[in-house]
C-alpha positions in Angstrom: 85.5 -15.8 44.0 86.8 -14.2 47.2 87.4 -11.0 45.2 83.8 -10.9 44.2 82.7 -11.5 47.7 84.4 -8.3 48.9 82.6 -6.3 46.3 79.2 -4.6 46.6 76.2 -6.0 44.7 76.1 -3.1 42.4 79.9 -3.3 41.8 79.5 -7.0 41.1 76.8 -6.3 38.5 78.8 -3.5 36.9 81.9 -5.8 36.9 79.9 -8.4 34.9 78.5 -5.7 32.6 82.0 -4.3 32.1 83.5 -7.6 31.2 80.7 -8.3 28.8 81.1 -4.9 27.2 84.9 -5.4 27.1 84.6 -8.6 25.2 82.0 -7.1 22.9 84.3 -4.2 22.1 87.2 -6.6 21.6 85.1 -8.7 19.2 84.1 -5.6 17.2 87.7 -4.4 17.1 89.0 -7.7 15.9 86.3 -8.0 13.3 87.0 -4.4 12.1 90.7 -5.2 11.8 90.2 -8.3 9.7 87.5 -6.6 7.7 89.9 -3.8 6.8 92.5 -6.4 5.8 89.9 -8.0 3.5 89.0 -4.6 2.0 92.7 -4.0 1.4 93.1 -7.4 -0.3 90.0 -6.7 -2.4 91.3 -3.3 -3.5 94.6 -4.9 -4.4 93.0 -7.6 -6.4 90.9 -5.1 -8.3 94.1 -3.0 -9.0 96.0 -6.0 -10.2 93.1 -7.1 -12.4 92.9 -3.6 -14.0 96.6 -3.6 -14.5 96.4 -7.0 -16.1 93.6 -5.8 -18.4 95.7 -2.8 -19.5 98.6 -5.1 -20.3 96.3 -7.2 -22.4 95.2 -4.0 -24.2 98.8 -3.1 -24.8 99.2 -6.5 -26.5 96.1 -5.8 -28.5 97.3 -2.4 -29.7 100.7 -4.0 -30.7 98.9 -6.4 -33.0 96.5 -3.7 -34.2 99.2 -1.3 -35.2 101.0 -4.0 -37.2 97.8 -5.0 -38.9 97.1 -1.3 -39.7 100.5 -0.9 -41.2 100.1 -4.1 -43.4 96.6 -2.9 -44.5 98.1 0.5 -45.5 100.8 -1.2 -47.6 98.2 -3.4 -49.2 95.9 -0.4 -50.1 96.9 3.2 -49.4 93.7 4.8 -48.1 92.6 7.7 -46.0 90.4 5.4 -43.9 93.3 3.4 -42.8 95.1 6.6 -41.7 92.1 7.7 -39.7 91.9 4.3 -38.0 95.6 4.6 -37.2 95.1 8.1 -35.8 92.2 6.8 -33.6 94.2 3.9 -32.3 97.1 6.2 -31.5 94.9 8.4 -29.3 93.5 5.3 -27.6 97.1 4.0 -27.1 98.2 7.3 -25.5 95.3 7.2 -23.1 96.1 3.6 -22.3 99.7 4.5 -21.5 98.5 7.2 -19.1 96.1 4.8 -17.4 98.7 2.0 -17.0 101.2 4.4 -15.5 98.6 5.4 -12.9 97.8 1.8 -12.0 101.4 0.8 -11.6 102.5 0.1 -8.1 105.8 -1.2 -6.9 109.2 -1.7 -8.6 108.1 -4.7 -10.6 105.4 -2.7 -12.4 107.6 0.3 -13.1 110.4 -1.9 -14.4 108.0 -3.6 -16.7 106.7 -0.3 -18.1 110.3 1.0 -18.5 111.1 -2.0 -20.6 107.9 -2.5 -22.7 106.9 1.0 -23.5 110.3 2.0 -25.1 110.0 -1.2 -27.3 106.5 -0.1 -28.4 107.8 3.4 -29.1 110.5 1.9 -31.4 107.8 -0.2 -33.1 105.7 2.9 -33.6 108.7 4.7 -35.2 109.1 1.8 -37.7 105.4 1.7 -38.5 105.5 5.5 -39.0 108.3 5.0 -41.4 106.2 2.4 -43.2 103.4 4.9 -43.7 105.9 7.5 -44.9 107.4 5.1 -47.5 103.9 4.1 -48.7 103.0 7.8 -49.2 106.1 8.2 -51.2 105.2 5.3 -53.4 107.7 2.9 -52.0 105.3 0.2 -50.9 107.9 -2.5 -51.5 110.4 -0.9 -49.2 107.7 -0.4 -46.6 106.9 -4.1 -46.7 110.6 -5.0 -46.4 110.9 -2.7 -43.4 107.8 -4.2 -41.7 109.3 -7.7 -42.3 112.8 -6.8 -41.2 114.6 -8.6 -38.5 114.7 -5.5 -36.3 111.0 -5.2 -36.3 110.5 -9.0 -35.7 112.9 -8.9 -32.7 111.2 -5.9 -31.2 107.8 -7.6 -31.7 109.0 -10.8 -30.1 110.5 -8.9 -27.2 107.2 -6.9 -26.7 105.1 -10.0 -26.8 107.3 -11.9 -24.5 107.3 -9.1 -21.9 103.5 -8.7 -22.2 102.8 -12.5 -21.9 105.2 -12.8 -18.9 103.5 -9.9 -17.1 100.0 -11.2 -17.8 101.1 -14.5 -16.3 102.6 -12.8 -13.2 99.5 -10.7 -12.7 97.3 -13.8 -12.9 99.4 -15.5 -10.3 99.2 -12.4 -8.1 95.4 -12.4 -8.4 95.2 -16.1 -7.4 97.4 -15.4 -4.4 95.4 -12.4 -3.3 92.1 -14.3 -3.8 93.4 -17.2 -1.7 94.6 -14.7 1.0 91.2 -12.9 0.9 89.4 -16.2 1.3 91.6 -17.2 4.2 91.0 -13.9 5.9 87.3 -14.3 5.4 87.4 -17.7 7.0 89.7 -16.5 9.8 87.4 -13.5 10.5 84.4 -15.9 10.9 86.4 -18.1 13.2 87.6 -15.2 15.3 84.1 -13.7 15.5 82.7 -17.1 16.6 85.5 -17.5 19.2 84.9 -14.0 20.6 81.2 -14.6 20.8 81.7 -17.9 22.6 84.3 -16.4 24.9 81.8 -13.5 25.6 79.0 -16.0 26.4 81.3 -18.2 28.5 82.9 -15.4 30.6 79.8 -13.3 30.9 77.7 -16.4 31.7 80.2 -17.6 34.3 80.5 -14.2 36.0 76.7 -13.8 36.0 76.3 -17.3 37.5 78.8 -16.5 40.2 77.2 -13.2 41.1 73.7 -14.7 41.0 74.9 -17.6 43.2 76.4 -15.2 45.8 73.3 -13.1 45.9 70.9 -16.1 45.7 72.7 -17.8 48.6 72.4 -14.7 50.7 68.7 -14.4 49.9 68.1 -18.1 50.8 70.0 -17.6 54.1 67.7 -14.6 54.9 64.7 -16.8 54.2 65.9 -19.7 56.3 66.8 -17.5 59.3 63.5 -15.6 59.0 61.5 -18.8 59.0 63.5 -20.1 62.0 62.8 -16.9 63.9 59.2 -17.2 62.9 59.2 -20.6 64.5 60.5 -19.1 67.7 64.2 -19.9 67.1 65.4 -16.4 67.9 69.0 -17.6 68.3 69.5 -18.0 64.6 71.8 -15.5 62.9 72.9 -14.6 59.4 76.6 -14.9 58.6 78.1 -11.6 57.5 80.5 -12.4 54.6 81.0 -9.0 53.0 80.7 -5.3 53.7 78.2 -4.8 50.9 74.5 -4.2 50.7 73.7 -7.8 51.6 76.2 -7.7 54.4 74.8 -4.5 55.9 71.3 -5.9 55.6 72.5 -9.1 57.4 73.9 -6.9 60.3 70.6 -5.1 60.6 68.7 -8.4 60.5 70.9 -9.9 63.1 70.4 -6.8 65.4 66.7 -7.3 65.0 67.1 -11.0 65.8 69.1 -10.0 68.9 66.4 -7.5 69.9 63.7 -10.2 69.5 65.8 -12.7 71.5 66.3 -10.1 74.3 62.6 -9.3 74.3 61.8 -13.0 74.5 64.3 -13.4 77.3 62.7 -10.5 79.2 59.2 -11.9 78.7 60.4 -15.2 80.0 62.0 -13.6 83.0 58.8 -11.7 83.8 56.9 -15.0 83.7 59.4 -16.5 86.1 59.2 -13.5 88.4 55.3 -13.7 88.4 55.5 -17.4 89.2 57.8 -16.8 92.1 55.6 -14.0 93.4 52.6 -16.2 93.4 
């Protein structure tokens, strides 16, 4: 309060304005920070969801390749070979996509484990096709039903299922984190606005009270002088615009008081002379 009293009126007003602007900038900065965190969480959720989708597609292709091999054993046809060729191209594109989506050691370790297994399964399925083409459908069926193939299939499915579960848990965690950040952002924004209103309102009230008190004092002293009470003076509390105006007003009051005293002295002198 004393600090404000020593400041000029314009400085007081600019101080209030500066504090309000400062809180406004702080509010915007905090909101932008938490908004960026929300955007980052959202992007991470989308990436994890896409990665999970590609893992699901890997599992689909694993089943599809096995079914294509069985269909080829059951009935050797060019159509089945074309389907296999199309699936192989799609699988190659999927591998490229999933490598691009991978982020972190966990994803890379997963790919380094599951993709070699799928490559071994593809080698066995290619051998099945070769055997069928040579007329050894029975050997092809035995190979497709072999323990090695079953173990690889089990290992592939286990890794895929485990990864899908982990990615689903990550998505849940990120979604919960994003929701918490949204809630926190709202709370912080409300708090900043309340603080802005409280501090700005308090400073504005203090400044208006200081200025208003000075104006009321001017009015009271002016009314007193108007009633002839020329001895009234305005207290000078600060060296600001209001204080300087008070000094000038007091000088005027002194001049009036002196003039009144002179007039009274003249009257007394006239009375004595008579």
